C-alpha positions as CSV (number, residue, x, y, z in Angstrom):
1,M,13.6,7.4,1.9
2,L,9.9,7.1,2.2
3,A,8.8,9.1,5.2
4,R,5.8,8.9,7.4
5,A,5.6,5.4,8.6
6,V,2.4,3.6,8.1
7,S,-0.1,4.7,10.7
8,P,-3.7,4.0,11.8
9,A,-4.4,7.7,11.6
10,T,-4.2,7.6,7.8
11,N,-5.5,4.1,7.3
12,I,-2.4,3.4,5.1
13,V,-1.0,-0.1,5.5
14,S,2.1,-1.6,4.1
15,L,1.8,-5.0,2.3
16,S,4.3,-7.5,1.1
17,T,5.4,-6.6,-2.5
18,S,4.7,-10.3,-3.3
19,F,1.0,-9.4,-3.1
20,V,1.0,-6.7,-5.8
21,P,-2.0,-7.7,-8.0
22,F,-0.1,-7.8,-11.3
23,T,3.3,-8.9,-12.6
24,G,5.9,-7.4,-14.8
25,M,6.8,-4.2,-12.9
26,R,10.5,-4.4,-12.1
27,G,12.2,-2.9,-9.0
28,V,9.1,-2.8,-6.7
29,V,10.2,-1.8,-3.2
30,R,6.9,-0.8,-1.6
31,Y,3.2,-1.7,-1.8
32,L,0.8,0.4,0.2
33,A,-3.0,0.4,0.5
34,H,-5.6,2.8,1.8
35,H,-9.1,1.6,2.4
36,Y,-11.8,4.3,2.3
37,S,-14.0,4.8,5.4
38,F,-17.0,5.2,3.1
39,P,-16.8,3.4,-0.3
40,Y,-18.7,5.1,-3.1
41,S,-20.2,4.1,-6.4
42,V,-18.9,5.4,-9.7
43,G,-21.8,5.3,-12.1
44,S,-23.6,2.0,-11.9
45,S,-20.5,-0.2,-12.6
46,V,-18.0,0.0,-9.7
47,T,-17.9,0.8,-6.0
48,L,-14.6,2.3,-5.1
49,A,-13.3,0.9,-1.8
50,G,-9.8,2.5,-1.7
51,E,-6.5,2.9,-3.4
52,F,-3.1,1.2,-3.5
53,A,0.3,2.6,-4.4
54,V,3.2,0.7,-5.8
55,V,6.7,2.3,-5.6
56,R,9.6,1.0,-7.6
57,V,13.2,2.0,-7.9
58,E,14.8,2.8,-11.3
59,D,18.3,4.1,-11.3
60,D,18.3,6.9,-8.6
61,L,14.6,7.5,-8.7
62,H,11.6,6.3,-6.7
63,K,8.6,6.0,-9.1
64,A,5.2,5.9,-7.4
65,Y,2.0,4.7,-9.1
66,D,-1.5,5.2,-7.7
67,Y,-4.4,2.8,-8.4
68,A,-8.0,2.8,-7.4
69,F,-9.7,-0.5,-6.4
70,G,-13.2,-1.6,-5.7
71,T,-15.9,-4.1,-6.6
72,A,-17.8,-4.7,-9.8
73,P,-21.6,-5.5,-9.8
74,S,-20.6,-9.2,-10.0
75,G,-18.7,-8.9,-6.7
76,Q,-15.4,-9.3,-8.4
77,T,-12.5,-7.1,-7.1
78,V,-11.2,-4.7,-9.8
79,F,-8.6,-2.0,-10.0
80,I,-7.7,0.7,-12.4
81,G,-4.5,2.7,-13.0
82,P,-1.8,3.6,-12.8
83,F,-2.3,7.3,-12.2
84,K,0.9,9.2,-12.4
85,N,-0.1,12.9,-12.6
86,F,1.3,14.0,-9.2
87,N,4.4,15.7,-8.0
88,T,5.8,12.7,-6.1
89,H,5.4,10.3,-9.0
90,H,9.2,10.7,-9.6
91,T,11.4,11.5,-6.6
92,S,15.1,11.1,-5.9
93,S,15.7,7.9,-3.9
94,A,17.8,10.0,-1.6
95,S,14.9,12.4,-0.7
96,S,12.3,12.0,2.0
97,V,8.7,11.7,0.7
98,D,5.5,11.6,2.6
99,I,3.7,8.4,1.5
100,R,0.3,10.1,1.8
101,T,1.1,12.0,-1.3
102,F,1.0,8.8,-3.4
103,F,-2.8,8.7,-2.9
104,G,-5.7,10.7,-4.2
105,H,-4.9,11.0,-7.9
106,H,-7.6,9.1,-9.7
107,P,-10.3,11.0,-11.5
108,W,-13.2,10.0,-9.2
109,I,-11.7,11.7,-6.1
110,P,-14.0,14.8,-6.4
111,I,-17.1,12.4,-6.3
112,G,-16.4,10.6,-3.1
113,G,-13.2,11.8,-1.6
114,S,-10.4,9.6,-0.3
115,G,-10.7,9.9,3.5
116,L,-7.2,11.3,3.5
117,P,-6.3,14.3,5.5
118,R,-7.7,17.6,4.1
119,G,-4.4,19.0,2.8
120,V,-3.5,15.8,0.9
121,R,-7.0,15.6,-0.6
122,Q,-6.9,19.3,-1.7
123,H,-3.5,18.7,-3.3
124,A,-5.0,15.8,-5.3
125,E,-8.1,17.8,-6.3
126,R,-5.9,20.6,-7.6
127,A,-3.8,18.1,-9.6
128,L,-7.0,17.0,-11.4
129,R,-8.0,20.5,-12.6
């Protein structure tokens, strides 16, 4: 069970799994997105605007994947990932998981932050060390 329903307080929204921006991942059951309050540039190439998480089921596990998205200098929307180095990447499908823990795991978090609550952000920053 994925706990913490989508809420305006976290700016996490649930999207139809038919809108996942790639194909080939089997068992997708959840597609979540988080838009940053303050997008930020990574070098001179990309402005990060947020993250999305894709959760799939395999056997008795939920497998969560974090991706960062933004815009290239050409204005094209781009994404990078998956990022899987976090404690809730694999969880039992019977356990309760706070969906906020799926975000904040890309290597540019220390540069611009994620806009997520402080505890979740600190957890992500520790995971990157």
